[in-house]
C-alpha positions in Angstrom: -8.4 27.7 4.0 -7.9 24.3 2.0 -4.9 22.5 2.6 -3.1 22.9 -0.8 -2.1 19.6 -2.5 1.0 19.1 -4.9 0.9 16.6 -7.6 4.4 16.0 -9.1 5.5 14.1 -12.3 8.6 13.0 -13.1 8.3 13.1 -17.2 10.9 11.5 -19.7 9.8 10.9 -23.4 6.2 10.4 -22.1 5.1 12.7 -25.1 2.0 10.0 -25.9 0.6 9.6 -22.4 1.0 12.9 -20.5 -1.3 14.6 -21.7 -3.9 12.5 -20.8 -2.3 11.9 -17.2 -2.4 15.9 -16.8 -6.0 16.0 -18.0 -7.2 13.5 -15.2 -5.0 15.7 -12.1 -6.7 19.1 -13.4 -10.1 17.6 -14.0 -9.7 17.1 -10.1 -12.7 18.0 -8.2 -10.0 19.0 -5.6 -8.9 22.7 -7.2 -6.8 23.6 -4.5 -3.6 21.8 -6.6 -0.5 23.0 -7.1 1.0 20.3 -10.6 4.8 20.8 -10.9 6.1 18.6 -13.8 9.9 17.9 -14.2 10.7 17.6 -17.9 13.7 15.3 -17.7 15.5 15.0 -20.5 12.8 14.8 -22.9 13.8 14.1 -26.7 10.2 12.8 -28.4 8.4 16.4 -28.0 7.0 16.0 -24.4 8.5 19.5 -24.1 5.7 20.8 -26.7 2.8 18.9 -25.4 3.7 20.5 -21.9 3.7 23.9 -23.1 0.0 23.4 -24.0 -0.8 23.0 -19.8 1.5 26.1 -18.6 -1.9 28.0 -19.0 -3.7 25.8 -16.8 -2.0 25.9 -13.0 0.7 23.7 -14.6 4.5 24.6 -13.6 7.3 22.6 -15.9 10.8 22.5 -14.7 13.2 21.5 -16.9 16.9 20.8 -15.4 19.7 22.3 -17.2 21.1 18.8 -17.5 19.3 15.8 -18.2 18.8 13.7 -15.1 18.0 10.4 -16.5 16.4 9.0 -13.1 12.3 9.2 -11.8 13.8 9.3 -8.4 16.0 12.7 -8.9 12.8 14.1 -11.2 10.9 13.8 -8.2 13.0 15.2 -5.8 13.4 18.4 -7.7 9.7 18.4 -8.1 9.6 17.8 -4.6 11.9 20.8 -3.9 9.7 23.2 -6.1 6.7 22.2 -4.3 5.0 23.9 -1.2 1.7 21.7 -0.9 0.7 20.9 2.7 0.1 16.8 1.5 2.0 15.6 -1.6 1.1 13.1 -4.5 3.6 11.7 -6.7 2.1 10.7 -10.0 3.1 8.9 -13.0 3.2 10.8 -16.3 1.3 7.9 -17.9 -1.2 7.0 -15.3 -4.4 8.3 -14.3 -6.7 9.2 -11.7 -10.5 8.9 -10.5 -11.1 12.7 -11.2 -12.6 12.5 -7.2 -9.5 10.9 -5.9 -7.8 13.6 -4.3 -11.3 15.1 -2.7 -11.5 11.7 -0.9 -8.0 11.3 0.3 -8.1 14.9 1.9 -11.4 14.0 3.6 -10.0 10.8 5.1 -6.8 12.3 6.5 -8.9 15.0 7.9 -5.8 17.2 8.7 -3.9 14.5 10.2 -0.5 15.1 9.9 1.3 11.1 10.8 -1.4 9.0 8.1 -1.0 8.1 4.3 -4.1 7.6 2.4 -4.0 5.4 -0.4 -6.8 4.1 -2.8 -7.5 1.1 -5.0 -6.1 0.3 -8.4 -6.3 -1.6 -11.7 -4.7 -1.7 -15.0 -5.4 -0.8 -18.1 -3.8 -1.5 -21.5 -2.3 1.2 -23.7 -5.3 4.0 -24.5 -7.9 1.3 -24.1 -10.0 2.1 -20.8 -12.4 -0.4 -21.8 -9.4 -3.0 -20.7 -9.1 -0.9 -17.1 -9.8 -4.1 -14.5 -9.5 -3.3 -10.8 -8.2 -6.6 -8.4 -9.2 -5.9 -4.8 -6.3 -6.7 -2.4 -7.1 -7.3 1.5 -4.8 -4.4 2.1 -8.1 -2.1 0.6 -9.1 -0.8 4.0 -7.9 1.0 7.3 -5.1 -0.2 8.9 -2.1 0.4 10.9 0.3 1.6 8.5 3.4 -1.6 9.9 0.4 -3.7 9.5 -0.2 -2.4 5.9 3.7 -3.3 4.9 3.0 -6.7 6.7 0.4 -7.9 4.5 1.0 -6.6 1.3 4.5 -7.7 1.7 2.8 -11.7 2.6 2.7 -11.9 -1.5 5.9 -10.9 -1.9 4.7 -8.3 -4.5 3.1 -5.6 -3.5 1.5 -2.7 -5.3 3.1 0.4 -4.3 2.6 2.9 -7.2 3.1 6.4 -6.0 -0.3 7.4 -7.6 -2.0 5.2 -5.2 -0.6 7.6 -2.1 -1.3 10.8 -0.4 1.0 11.8 2.0 1.6 14.6 4.6 4.3 17.5 3.4 5.8 16.6 7.2 5.7 12.9 6.4 8.0 13.3 3.8 10.3 15.5 6.2 10.4 13.2 8.3 11.2 9.9 6.2 13.7 12.2 3.6 13.0 11.7 0.0 13.6 9.3 -2.8 16.9 7.6 -3.3 18.5 8.7 -6.0 20.6 5.6 -6.6 17.9 3.2 -7.7 15.9 2.9 -10.3 13.6 -0.6 -10.6 11.3 -0.4 -7.9 12.2 2.3 -5.9 8.7 2.7 -4.7 9.1 0.1 -2.5 12.0 1.4 -0.8 10.2 5.0 -0.6 6.5 3.8 0.3 8.3 1.1 3.2 10.1 4.3 4.5 7.5 6.5 4.3 4.7 3.7 6.0 7.5 2.5 8.6 7.0 6.1 10.1 3.4 6.5 9.4 0.5 6.1 11.9 -2.4 4.3 9.8 -3.2 3.8 6.3 -6.7 5.3 5.0 -8.5 3.4 2.3 -10.5 5.6 0.0 -12.4 3.3 -1.9 -13.9 4.0 -5.6 -11.7 6.5 -6.7 -8.8 3.8 -8.2 -5.6 4.8 -9.5 -5.4 4.0 -13.5 -2.3 2.0 -14.1 -1.2 1.8 -18.0 0.2 -1.3 -18.6 2.1 -3.2 -21.6 4.3 0.0 -22.8 7.1 -1.8 -24.1 9.6 0.7 -23.1 8.6 0.7 -19.1 10.9 1.4 -16.1 9.4 -2.2 -14.9 10.1 -4.2 -17.2 14.0 -3.5 -17.3 16.0 -6.4 -16.6 19.4 -5.1 -17.3 22.2 -5.9 -14.1 22.1 -2.6 -13.4 17.8 -2.6 -12.9 18.4 -6.2 -11.5 20.7 -4.6 -8.8 18.7 -1.7 -7.9 15.7 -4.0 -7.3 18.2 -6.0 -4.6 18.7 -2.5 -3.0 15.4 -1.2 -3.0 14.5 -5.3 -1.2 17.0 -5.1 1.2 16.8 -1.5 2.5 12.8 -1.4 2.4 12.3 -4.6 4.5 15.1 -3.1 6.4 12.4 -0.2 7.4 10.0 -2.2 8.2 12.2 -4.7 10.3 13.1 -1.7 12.3 10.4 -0.5 12.8 8.5 -4.1 13.7 10.6 -6.9 14.0 8.1 -9.7 15.4 7.6 -12.6 13.3 4.8 -11.5 11.1 7.1 -9.1 10.2 10.2 -11.4 9.4 8.0 -14.2 7.7 6.8 -11.0 5.2 10.4 -9.5 4.7 11.6 -13.1 3.8 9.1 -13.7 1.3 9.8 -10.1 -0.4 13.2 -11.2 -0.5 12.8 -14.8 -1.5 10.9 -13.6 -4.5 14.1 -12.1 -5.5 15.4 -15.4 -6.1 12.6 -16.4 -7.9 12.4 -13.4 -10.5 16.0 -13.6 -11.3 17.2 -17.2 -10.8 19.4 -18.5 -12.7 20.7 -14.5 -13.3 21.9 -12.7 -10.3 23.9 -15.2 -8.5 26.3 -13.1 -6.2 22.8 -11.1 -5.2 21.0 -14.1 -4.8 23.4 -15.9 -2.2 22.8 -12.2 0.1 19.5 -12.7 -0.4 19.2 -16.4 0.7 21.7 -15.7 3.6 19.5 -12.7 5.0 15.8 -15.5 4.4 17.5 -18.1 6.5 18.5 -15.2 9.4 14.7 -14.1 9.4 13.6 -17.7 9.8 12.9 -19.1 6.1 9.9 -18.0 3.6 6.9 -20.0 3.1 6.8 -18.5 -0.9 6.3 -20.9 -3.7 7.7 -19.4 -7.1 5.4 -17.7 -8.8 4.9 -18.7 -13.0 2.7 -19.6 -15.5 0.6 -23.2 -15.3 3.7 -25.3 -17.5 6.4 -23.8 -14.9 4.4 -24.8 -12.1 3.7 -28.7 -13.6 7.3 -28.5 -14.2 8.6 -27.4 -10.6 6.1 -30.1 -9.0 8.0 -32.8 -11.5 11.5 -31.6 -11.5 12.2 -28.9 -8.9 11.8 -25.2 -9.5 15.8 -24.4 -10.6 15.5 -26.4 -13.4 11.8 -25.4 -14.6 13.1 -21.8 -14.2 16.0 -22.5 -16.5 13.8 -23.9 -19.4 11.2 -21.7 -19.0 14.2 -19.0 -19.4 15.2 -20.8 -22.1 12.0 -21.0 -24.4 11.1 -17.4 -23.8 11.8 -15.0 -26.9 14.5 -12.5 -26.6 14.2 -9.1 -28.4 
């Protein structure tokens, strides 16, 4: 019997995009799938869009009260799922039609490994803008080696739709941390991969990641979102270090944490101070701050902190 794959989609005010996301799932060459969408308090007509797909193997779960959380929506969808393998998939992304088939073939009934895919960005609705940027982790790797290599440049891509996960591995690792919002995927996949055996890469079946949306969660910079990023990074790096505490892992985790300081300066002083202590405990970071050419030029002349302040002041406010 073919294994059942549950594809779990949180949806909040995604009416312009969720139909295309679902259609990319329905079009999968692997048809032994279970599609569950949690409609979390949408007020933009998402319910009407979702209703069109109920006859096409799509189950829509509508909570009695808004969850106001992608993590809670994913956990609720998981509770309703029965698949042998799980793919969490965002309501504004698309997947290659052979992704699930190729990932199932890669896992070949393995219960400790995770399948991954490549990815690329496209902007708004224009797939002509789709472009991949190959990364060094696009290969078969030990799962902890994957985390170390992905963490090394401080901004690993851990978009949920890239991964296919055996159900028993999620049962061991636990569900999504419902106290997190911004970059909750970092903590979740760090936890899952710290317990996995290998990451098995499936080429030529990319995740198509929609970018440029004005209200995307990843673009939030509220105090609550920054605090979520702090907790996700500290917990996620802790998962890796619990599984492997050597020099390579410590330096990779230090780089991830150092990037928090670079990204949110001059805000979040108290959180950055805690991060700095942890970076020093790990032996320090060799990461340089990211930024456009003008920032990099200023950084070399006057230091990154003053250059970041100037960049911050020059950034138009919404």
